[in-house]
C-alpha positions as CSV (number, residue, x, y, z in Angstrom):
1,M,1.8,-2.8,5.8
2,A,5.0,-1.8,4.4
3,S,5.2,0.5,1.9
4,Q,6.1,0.0,-1.7
5,D,8.5,2.7,-1.6
6,S,10.5,0.9,1.0
7,Q,12.3,-1.5,-1.6
8,G,15.5,-1.2,-2.6
9,Q,15.9,1.5,0.4
10,T,17.3,1.4,3.6
11,N,15.0,1.2,6.5
12,P,15.7,3.6,9.5
13,V,14.7,0.7,11.2
14,F,17.7,-1.0,10.7
15,K,20.5,1.7,10.9
16,D,21.5,1.0,15.0
17,Y,21.6,-2.4,16.0
18,L,24.3,-4.7,17.9
19,P,25.7,-8.2,16.5
20,G,24.2,-11.1,18.4
21,S,26.1,-14.5,19.0
22,S,26.9,-16.6,16.1
23,D,27.5,-19.8,18.7
24,L,25.5,-22.8,16.7
25,P,24.1,-26.1,18.8
26,E,24.8,-29.0,16.0
27,Q,21.5,-30.5,14.4
28,D,20.7,-33.2,12.2
29,K,19.7,-31.8,8.6
30,P,16.0,-33.3,7.9
31,T,15.3,-36.1,5.5
32,E,15.5,-35.2,1.4
33,P,12.1,-34.6,0.3
34,A,10.5,-36.4,-2.4
35,G,10.5,-34.6,-6.0
36,L,6.8,-32.9,-5.2
37,W,9.1,-30.5,-3.0
38,K,11.5,-29.5,-5.5
39,Q,11.2,-26.0,-7.2
40,A,13.1,-25.4,-10.6
41,S,13.0,-21.2,-9.9
42,D,14.7,-19.1,-12.1
43,M,16.9,-16.5,-10.0
44,H,15.8,-14.0,-12.1
45,N,12.4,-14.0,-11.2
46,L,12.9,-14.8,-7.1
47,P,11.5,-12.0,-5.1
48,P,14.5,-9.2,-4.5
49,G,16.3,-10.2,-1.2
50,L,15.3,-14.2,-1.5
51,E,18.1,-15.2,-3.8
52,Y,20.1,-16.2,-0.5
53,L,17.5,-18.5,0.8
54,K,17.6,-20.4,-2.4
55,Q,20.6,-22.4,-1.5
56,L,20.0,-22.7,2.3
57,D,18.3,-25.7,4.4
58,R,19.2,-24.3,7.5
59,I,18.3,-21.2,8.9
60,I,19.0,-20.3,12.5
61,I,17.5,-17.3,14.3
62,H,18.6,-15.6,17.2
63,Q,16.8,-13.3,19.5
64,Q,19.1,-10.5,21.1
65,V,18.7,-9.8,24.7
66,E,17.3,-6.6,25.9
67,L,18.5,-5.9,29.0
68,L,15.8,-3.4,30.0
69,E,13.4,-6.1,29.8
70,A,15.5,-8.6,31.6
71,I,15.8,-6.1,34.1
72,L,12.9,-4.5,34.7
73,G,10.7,-7.3,33.2
74,T,9.2,-4.5,30.8
75,E,8.6,-5.8,27.1
76,T,10.2,-4.5,24.4
77,C,10.2,-4.8,20.7
78,S,12.0,-8.0,19.9
79,K,15.1,-7.9,17.5
80,Y,16.3,-11.0,16.1
81,E,19.4,-12.2,13.7
82,I,18.9,-14.9,10.6
83,K,21.9,-16.4,10.4
84,N,22.9,-19.7,7.9
85,H,24.3,-23.0,9.8
86,L,27.5,-21.2,9.8
87,G,26.5,-18.2,12.0
88,Q,26.8,-16.0,9.3
89,R,24.4,-13.1,9.9
90,V,21.9,-13.0,6.6
91,Y,18.9,-11.3,7.9
92,F,18.1,-8.7,10.8
93,A,14.6,-8.7,11.7
94,V,12.7,-5.8,14.4
95,E,9.5,-6.0,15.4
96,E,7.0,-3.1,15.8
97,N,4.5,-2.4,17.7
98,G,3.0,-0.3,21.0
99,F,3.9,-0.2,24.3
100,F,0.4,-1.1,25.7
101,N,-0.2,-3.5,22.7
102,R,3.4,-5.6,24.0
103,N,3.0,-4.9,27.7
104,L,-1.1,-6.2,28.3
105,C,-1.1,-8.3,25.2
106,S,1.9,-10.2,25.3
107,P,1.9,-13.3,23.5
108,I,-1.3,-12.7,21.5
109,R,-0.1,-9.3,20.4
110,S,-0.6,-7.9,17.1
111,F,3.4,-6.8,15.5
112,T,4.5,-5.9,12.1
113,I,8.3,-7.4,12.1
114,R,10.1,-6.0,9.2
115,I,13.2,-7.9,7.8
116,A,15.8,-6.3,6.2
117,D,19.3,-7.9,4.5
118,N,23.0,-7.0,5.2
119,S,22.2,-3.6,3.2
120,G,19.3,-2.6,4.9
121,R,16.9,-2.9,2.1
122,E,13.5,-4.0,3.7
123,V,12.8,-7.9,1.8
124,I,10.4,-9.6,4.2
125,T,7.4,-8.0,6.1
126,V,5.6,-10.1,8.6
127,N,2.0,-9.2,9.6
128,R,0.3,-10.4,12.6
129,P,-3.5,-9.0,13.8
130,L,-5.0,-9.6,17.1
131,R,-6.6,-12.6,17.5
132,C,-7.1,-15.3,19.9
133,N,-5.2,-18.3,20.2
134,S,-7.3,-21.1,22.6
135,C,-8.9,-23.7,21.8
136,W,-12.1,-22.5,22.8
137,F,-12.3,-19.8,19.9
138,P,-11.9,-21.8,17.0
139,C,-13.0,-19.5,14.7
140,F,-10.5,-16.6,15.9
141,L,-7.2,-18.5,16.0
142,Q,-4.0,-16.9,14.5
143,E,-3.2,-15.8,11.1
144,L,-0.4,-14.2,10.1
145,E,0.7,-12.9,6.7
146,V,3.9,-13.2,4.7
147,Q,5.0,-10.6,2.5
148,S,7.9,-10.3,0.1
149,P,8.9,-8.0,-1.3
150,P,6.7,-5.5,0.8
151,G,3.4,-5.0,0.3
152,T,3.1,-8.6,-2.1
153,V,1.8,-11.2,-0.4
154,A,4.4,-14.8,-0.4
155,G,2.0,-17.1,1.9
156,Y,0.3,-17.2,5.3
157,V,0.9,-19.0,8.4
158,V,-2.8,-20.4,9.8
159,Q,-3.7,-21.8,13.0
160,N,-5.7,-25.5,13.1
161,W,-7.8,-25.7,15.8
162,D,-6.8,-29.3,17.8
163,P,-7.3,-29.8,21.5
164,F,-4.0,-31.4,22.4
165,L,-1.6,-30.4,19.6
166,P,-0.1,-27.2,18.6
167,K,-1.0,-27.1,14.5
168,F,-0.2,-24.7,11.9
169,T,-0.8,-24.6,8.1
170,I,1.4,-22.9,6.1
171,Q,-0.2,-21.2,2.5
172,N,1.0,-19.8,-0.3
173,E,-0.1,-16.6,-1.7
174,S,-2.9,-17.8,-3.3
175,K,-4.4,-19.4,0.0
176,E,-3.3,-23.0,-0.9
177,D,-2.5,-25.7,1.5
178,V,1.3,-26.3,0.9
179,L,3.0,-27.8,4.4
180,K,1.8,-28.3,7.8
181,I,3.5,-27.7,11.0
182,I,2.5,-30.2,14.1
183,G,3.9,-29.4,17.6
184,P,4.7,-31.6,20.9
185,Y,1.9,-32.4,23.6
186,A,4.0,-30.0,25.7
187,T,6.2,-27.2,24.8
188,C,7.8,-27.0,28.1
189,G,11.6,-28.6,27.1
190,C,13.1,-28.6,30.3
191,F,17.0,-29.0,29.2
192,D,16.1,-30.0,26.1
193,D,15.2,-28.4,22.3
194,V,11.3,-28.6,21.8
195,D,10.5,-29.3,17.9
196,F,8.0,-28.7,15.7
197,E,7.5,-31.2,12.7
198,V,7.1,-29.9,9.5
199,K,5.0,-32.6,7.4
200,A,3.3,-33.1,4.0
201,L,-0.4,-32.3,3.9
202,N,-1.2,-35.7,4.8
203,E,0.3,-35.4,8.2
204,M,2.4,-38.9,7.6
205,S,6.0,-37.8,5.9
206,T,8.4,-35.4,7.7
207,I,9.8,-32.9,5.7
208,G,12.0,-30.8,8.2
209,K,11.2,-28.9,11.5
210,I,11.5,-25.6,13.7
211,S,13.1,-26.1,16.9
212,K,13.3,-24.3,19.7
213,Y,17.1,-24.3,20.8
214,W,17.5,-25.0,24.8
215,S,19.7,-22.0,25.6
216,G,20.7,-22.5,29.6
217,F,19.0,-22.3,32.6
218,V,19.8,-18.5,33.3
219,N,18.9,-17.4,29.6
220,N,15.7,-19.6,29.7
221,V,14.4,-18.9,33.1
222,F,15.5,-14.8,33.5
223,T,15.1,-13.4,29.5
224,N,12.5,-14.1,27.3
225,T,15.1,-15.0,24.4
226,A,15.4,-17.8,22.0
227,N,17.4,-19.0,19.6
228,F,15.6,-21.3,16.6
229,G,16.5,-23.3,14.0
230,I,14.7,-24.4,10.6
231,Q,15.4,-26.9,8.6
232,V,13.4,-27.7,5.3
233,P,14.4,-28.8,2.3
234,V,17.2,-26.7,0.1
235,D,14.9,-26.8,-3.0
236,L,11.8,-25.6,-1.2
237,D,10.2,-22.6,-2.9
238,V,12.0,-19.5,-1.4
239,K,8.6,-17.7,-0.8
240,I,7.7,-20.6,1.2
241,K,11.0,-20.5,3.2
242,A,10.2,-16.6,3.8
243,V,6.8,-17.8,5.1
244,M,8.7,-20.6,7.5
245,I,10.6,-17.6,8.9
246,G,7.2,-16.1,9.7
247,A,5.6,-19.1,11.1
248,C,9.0,-19.7,13.7
249,F,7.8,-15.9,14.6
250,L,4.9,-16.6,15.4
251,I,5.4,-20.2,17.7
252,D,8.1,-18.0,19.6
253,L,5.5,-15.4,20.6
254,M,2.8,-17.8,21.4
255,F,4.6,-20.5,23.1
256,F,8.0,-19.3,24.4
257,E,7.3,-15.4,24.9
258,N,7.1,-16.0,29.2
259,S,10.4,-16.5,31.1
260,L,9.3,-19.8,32.2
261,D,7.4,-21.2,29.3
262,G,11.0,-22.3,27.9
263,L,11.6,-24.6,30.3
C-alpha cells in the first residue's frame, strides 16, 4: 500500500525514466453511452491528479522497451507511459516487486504499480496480490485494487469465472458492480488488434473497449512491450477511468506477458 505522505510529493521512483514513442494507431471512437453513464462530478471534488482524466475518452498506454529483458530474457519491472489521443504524456507508471516474484510467477505475479503525473506526484496506486487465473480455481481468481489518491480505494477489478471467455467486473470503492469487461475466446491476435469490450452490467450494450494494439512482428515476438488503448465514455466517473487503467495492466500481465502470446 502506498503511504499517505506520498501525496503531493515527487516519488523518487519516477525521477529517472525515458520518454516513449508517441506514435498512435488510429482507432474508432466508441458509441456515446446513454445517460446512465453520465457523471456530473464537481472538479473540486475529484481525487487530486485525476482532473485531466475528466476530459479524456481515449487513453493510450505505451510500455517502454527494456533492452536487458529483450537481450537476456530476464523479466524486469515494467514501465509505462500513459498518454492522451494526441500522444502527449499524462502519467508515468512504474511496477514494483521482487526479482523472484517477477521471474518465477511472471503472468500471475503480485505487484504494486505507482502512477505519477508529469510533476512526479503519485496520483494512482494499483495493487495486485498473488492469485490464480485458471478456470480450475474459481474461488481464488484475480482481483486488483486501485487507489486514488494513494491510500484511498477508488475501485476494484475482479475476474469472473468462465470456461471460455476472459471476463472481469469493474467495481466502485464500495464493491458495487459498475461495468463488465469481456475478452475474445482467443487473445493471440496475429497481425491484428485484440479487443476486450467494456459492457453494461447486462452484457448487452457495449460502451467502450480495451485494445491491445498489434505492434509489429519483431516487437511482438522478441519483446514483451505492448501498446494498449482504452476507449470509454468521456463522462464516465474519473475514478472508474482510473480503475480501467488498472484493468489494462491486469489484462497485459495475464494475457500478453509472454512474448508469443501477443502474436
